[in-house]
C-alpha positions as YAML, in Angstrom:
chain: A
units: angstrom
residues:
- id: 1
  name: MET
  ca: [8.59, 190.74, 168.36]
- id: 2
  name: LYS
  ca: [9.29, 194.21, 170.04]
- id: 3
  name: HIS
  ca: [8.15, 197.11, 168.55]
- id: 4
  name: LEU
  ca: [9.62, 200.67, 168.89]
- id: 5
  name: TRP
  ca: [7.00, 203.64, 168.05]
- id: 6
  name: ALA
  ca: [9.55, 206.41, 167.03]
- id: 7
  name: PRO
  ca: [8.09, 208.31, 163.69]
- id: 8
  name: TRP
  ca: [11.26, 210.82, 163.91]
- id: 9
  name: ARG
  ca: [13.27, 208.40, 162.33]
- id: 10
  name: MET
  ca: [11.64, 207.53, 158.87]
- id: 11
  name: GLU
  ca: [12.43, 211.45, 157.98]
- id: 12
  name: TYR
  ca: [16.37, 210.48, 158.87]
- id: 13
  name: ILE
  ca: [15.57, 207.53, 157.12]
- id: 14
  name: LEU
  ca: [14.55, 208.03, 153.92]
- id: 15
  name: ASN
  ca: [16.97, 211.22, 153.90]
- id: 16
  name: ALA
  ca: [20.19, 210.30, 154.96]
- id: 17
  name: ASP
  ca: [21.64, 209.73, 152.23]
- id: 18
  name: LYS
  ca: [19.69, 212.51, 150.07]
- id: 19
  name: THR
  ca: [20.80, 215.70, 150.84]
- id: 20
  name: ASP
  ca: [23.11, 217.81, 148.50]
- id: 21
  name: GLY
  ca: [25.93, 219.92, 150.06]
- id: 22
  name: CYS
  ca: [26.05, 220.51, 154.20]
- id: 23
  name: VAL
  ca: [23.09, 220.35, 156.26]
- id: 24
  name: PHE
  ca: [24.55, 223.25, 158.82]
- id: 25
  name: CYS
  ca: [25.28, 225.45, 156.24]
- id: 26
  name: ARG
  ca: [21.97, 225.47, 154.77]
- id: 27
  name: LEU
  ca: [20.57, 226.59, 157.81]
- id: 28
  name: THR
  ca: [22.70, 229.94, 158.70]
- id: 29
  name: GLY
  ca: [20.87, 232.27, 156.34]
- id: 30
  name: GLU
  ca: [17.41, 231.10, 158.31]
- id: 31
  name: GLU
  ca: [16.07, 233.27, 161.02]
- id: 32
  name: CYS
  ca: [15.16, 230.88, 164.57]
- id: 33
  name: GLY
  ca: [12.62, 228.53, 164.62]
- id: 34
  name: GLU
  ca: [10.17, 225.47, 166.02]
- id: 35
  name: ASP
  ca: [10.78, 223.86, 162.03]
- id: 36
  name: ASN
  ca: [14.50, 224.19, 161.64]
- id: 37
  name: LEU
  ca: [15.02, 223.75, 165.44]
- id: 38
  name: ILE
  ca: [17.34, 227.44, 165.51]
- id: 39
  name: ILE
  ca: [17.66, 227.92, 169.07]
- id: 40
  name: TYR
  ca: [19.85, 230.62, 169.54]
- id: 41
  name: LYS
  ca: [21.94, 233.04, 166.45]
- id: 42
  name: GLY
  ca: [25.31, 233.96, 167.71]
- id: 43
  name: GLU
  ca: [27.84, 236.85, 165.41]
- id: 44
  name: ARG
  ca: [29.74, 234.25, 164.78]
- id: 45
  name: SER
  ca: [28.00, 230.32, 165.99]
- id: 46
  name: PHE
  ca: [24.81, 229.15, 166.49]
- id: 47
  name: VAL
  ca: [22.40, 227.13, 168.72]
- id: 48
  name: ILE
  ca: [20.19, 224.20, 167.16]
- id: 49
  name: MET
  ca: [18.48, 221.30, 168.94]
- id: 50
  name: ASN
  ca: [19.45, 217.80, 167.68]
- id: 51
  name: LYS
  ca: [16.39, 217.05, 165.66]
- id: 52
  name: PHE
  ca: [17.13, 213.29, 166.50]
- id: 53
  name: PRO
  ca: [19.04, 213.84, 170.54]
- id: 54
  name: TYR
  ca: [20.19, 210.97, 172.91]
- id: 55
  name: ASN
  ca: [18.43, 212.54, 175.63]
- id: 56
  name: SER
  ca: [16.00, 215.89, 176.02]
- id: 57
  name: GLY
  ca: [17.89, 218.70, 175.87]
- id: 58
  name: HIS
  ca: [20.24, 217.59, 173.65]
- id: 59
  name: ILE
  ca: [21.77, 220.76, 171.67]
- id: 60
  name: MET
  ca: [24.22, 221.45, 168.98]
- id: 61
  name: VAL
  ca: [27.11, 224.53, 168.54]
- id: 62
  name: MET
  ca: [28.44, 225.57, 165.54]
- id: 63
  name: PRO
  ca: [30.14, 228.19, 163.27]
- id: 64
  name: TYR
  ca: [28.32, 229.83, 160.41]
- id: 65
  name: GLN
  ca: [30.84, 229.25, 158.59]
- id: 66
  name: HIS
  ca: [31.71, 225.60, 157.55]
- id: 67
  name: ARG
  ca: [35.27, 224.63, 159.13]
- id: 68
  name: GLY
  ca: [36.09, 220.94, 159.30]
- id: 69
  name: GLY
  ca: [38.24, 221.51, 162.72]
- id: 70
  name: LEU
  ca: [38.85, 224.00, 165.08]
- id: 71
  name: VAL
  ca: [42.56, 224.88, 163.38]
- id: 72
  name: ASP
  ca: [40.41, 226.29, 160.35]
- id: 73
  name: MET
  ca: [38.85, 228.46, 162.54]
- id: 74
  name: THR
  ca: [39.46, 232.56, 163.14]
- id: 75
  name: PRO
  ca: [40.66, 233.76, 166.57]
- id: 76
  name: ALA
  ca: [37.25, 235.12, 166.14]
- id: 77
  name: GLU
  ca: [35.37, 232.36, 165.26]
- id: 78
  name: ARG
  ca: [36.87, 229.89, 167.91]
- id: 79
  name: ILE
  ca: [36.37, 232.71, 170.91]
- id: 80
  name: ASP
  ca: [32.60, 233.55, 169.56]
- id: 81
  name: LEU
  ca: [31.93, 229.27, 169.38]
- id: 82
  name: MET
  ca: [33.78, 228.78, 172.81]
- id: 83
  name: ASP
  ca: [31.97, 231.97, 174.75]
- id: 84
  name: LEU
  ca: [28.36, 230.25, 173.13]
- id: 85
  name: LEU
  ca: [29.53, 226.93, 173.90]
- id: 86
  name: SER
  ca: [29.89, 227.59, 177.21]
- id: 87
  name: ILE
  ca: [26.84, 230.30, 177.41]
- id: 88
  name: SER
  ca: [24.86, 226.76, 176.35]
- id: 89
  name: ILE
  ca: [25.77, 224.81, 178.76]
- id: 90
  name: GLU
  ca: [24.96, 227.35, 181.39]
- id: 91
  name: LYS
  ca: [21.16, 227.73, 179.80]
- id: 92
  name: VAL
  ca: [20.82, 223.94, 179.40]
- id: 93
  name: LYS
  ca: [22.27, 223.22, 183.37]
- id: 94
  name: GLU
  ca: [19.56, 226.36, 184.20]
- id: 95
  name: LEU
  ca: [16.43, 224.95, 182.29]
- id: 96
  name: LEU
  ca: [16.94, 221.27, 182.23]
- id: 97
  name: GLU
  ca: [18.97, 221.41, 185.92]
- id: 98
  name: PRO
  ca: [21.04, 218.32, 184.75]
- id: 99
  name: GLN
  ca: [23.06, 216.14, 186.73]
- id: 100
  name: GLY
  ca: [25.56, 215.87, 184.74]
- id: 101
  name: ILE
  ca: [26.42, 216.90, 180.92]
- id: 102
  name: ASN
  ca: [28.11, 215.18, 177.81]
- id: 103
  name: VAL
  ca: [29.89, 217.86, 175.51]
- id: 104
  name: GLY
  ca: [31.69, 216.55, 172.49]
- id: 105
  name: LEU
  ca: [33.06, 217.52, 169.51]
- id: 106
  name: ASN
  ca: [33.55, 214.29, 167.06]
- id: 107
  name: LEU
  ca: [36.22, 215.28, 163.89]
- id: 108
  name: GLY
  ca: [35.56, 212.76, 160.90]
- id: 109
  name: ARG
  ca: [33.16, 209.66, 160.57]
- id: 110
  name: PRO
  ca: [35.23, 206.84, 162.25]
- id: 111
  name: ALA
  ca: [34.76, 209.08, 165.04]
- id: 112
  name: GLY
  ca: [30.83, 209.39, 165.12]
- id: 113
  name: ALA
  ca: [30.66, 213.03, 163.31]
- id: 114
  name: GLY
  ca: [27.21, 212.85, 161.39]
- id: 115
  name: VAL
  ca: [27.77, 215.46, 159.46]
- id: 116
  name: GLU
  ca: [31.60, 215.69, 158.50]
- id: 117
  name: GLY
  ca: [33.04, 219.07, 157.31]
- id: 118
  name: HIS
  ca: [31.13, 221.39, 159.62]
- id: 119
  name: LEU
  ca: [32.22, 220.80, 162.83]
- id: 120
  name: HIS
  ca: [29.64, 220.96, 165.58]
- id: 121
  name: PHE
  ca: [29.98, 221.12, 170.20]
- id: 122
  name: HIS
  ca: [27.30, 218.23, 171.08]
- id: 123
  name: ILE
  ca: [25.90, 219.17, 174.47]
- id: 124
  name: VAL
  ca: [23.64, 216.32, 176.10]
- id: 125
  name: PRO
  ca: [22.32, 217.18, 179.20]
- id: 126
  name: ARG
  ca: [22.19, 213.79, 181.52]
- id: 127
  name: TRP
  ca: [20.15, 212.30, 184.84]
- id: 128
  name: ASN
  ca: [21.21, 209.33, 187.46]
- id: 129
  name: GLY
  ca: [18.81, 206.93, 186.06]
- id: 130
  name: ASP
  ca: [18.87, 208.19, 181.78]
- id: 131
  name: THR
  ca: [20.38, 204.94, 181.00]
- id: 132
  name: ASN
  ca: [17.60, 203.09, 182.24]
- id: 133
  name: PHE
  ca: [16.32, 199.33, 181.61]
- id: 134
  name: MET
  ca: [15.37, 200.40, 178.25]
- id: 135
  name: THR
  ca: [19.01, 201.01, 177.02]
- id: 136
  name: VAL
  ca: [20.85, 197.89, 178.79]
- id: 137
  name: PHE
  ca: [18.80, 195.50, 178.06]
- id: 138
  name: ASP
  ca: [17.06, 196.39, 174.80]
- id: 139
  name: ASP
  ca: [19.44, 199.14, 173.39]
- id: 140
  name: VAL
  ca: [16.80, 201.88, 173.07]
- id: 141
  name: ARG
  ca: [17.00, 205.37, 174.62]
- id: 142
  name: VAL
  ca: [13.78, 206.58, 175.57]
- id: 143
  name: VAL
  ca: [13.40, 210.91, 175.39]
- id: 144
  name: PRO
  ca: [10.92, 211.88, 177.90]
- id: 145
  name: GLN
  ca: [9.74, 215.04, 176.21]
- id: 146
  name: HIS
  ca: [8.38, 215.92, 172.86]
- id: 147
  name: LEU
  ca: [10.91, 218.02, 170.62]
- id: 148
  name: LYS
  ca: [8.50, 220.75, 170.19]
- id: 149
  name: ARG
  ca: [8.16, 220.94, 173.68]
- id: 150
  name: THR
  ca: [11.59, 220.65, 174.76]
- id: 151
  name: TYR
  ca: [12.52, 223.86, 171.63]
- id: 152
  name: GLN
  ca: [9.75, 226.44, 173.72]
- id: 153
  name: ASN
  ca: [11.54, 225.79, 176.05]
- id: 154
  name: LEU
  ca: [14.84, 226.20, 175.61]
- id: 155
  name: TYR
  ca: [14.22, 228.75, 172.99]
- id: 156
  name: LYS
  ca: [12.22, 230.87, 176.27]
- id: 157
  name: ILE
  ca: [15.53, 230.73, 178.54]
- id: 158
  name: PHE
  ca: [18.07, 231.63, 175.12]
- id: 159
  name: ASN
  ca: [16.31, 234.91, 174.30]
- id: 160
  name: GLU
  ca: [14.83, 236.11, 177.55]
...
């Protein structure tokens, strides 16, 4: 029998179907902080760490307004979101020096959206070898840095 210790997953498992309303909308009124993982707040969009990351440095960029698609946004919201997305990619590159980056927008549950209705871009830094034997043999991803340490580093670089 194989065991993988991932204590942060229990919160997700226990609360996945218990959230009332949009988890992202609830965060829009909060300040940046380690508890909510909000890294940076812009004029119309904000940056947050993914609480259940695919890799160290996995962040998301999203508008404050609950929008299901890009076409649902005002031009000003789209411009702000794309600007913050571009800045976020550069900040991740500067801090983590990845060899590649995945940027994704999942619209709808069949496309992989874990939170439907509030669009958000994923930024996932990638390195040669980050898909190692654990992923290949056991379909397990190793995230090498604790969320709070990654948060502290990202918060500093975003807010300098």
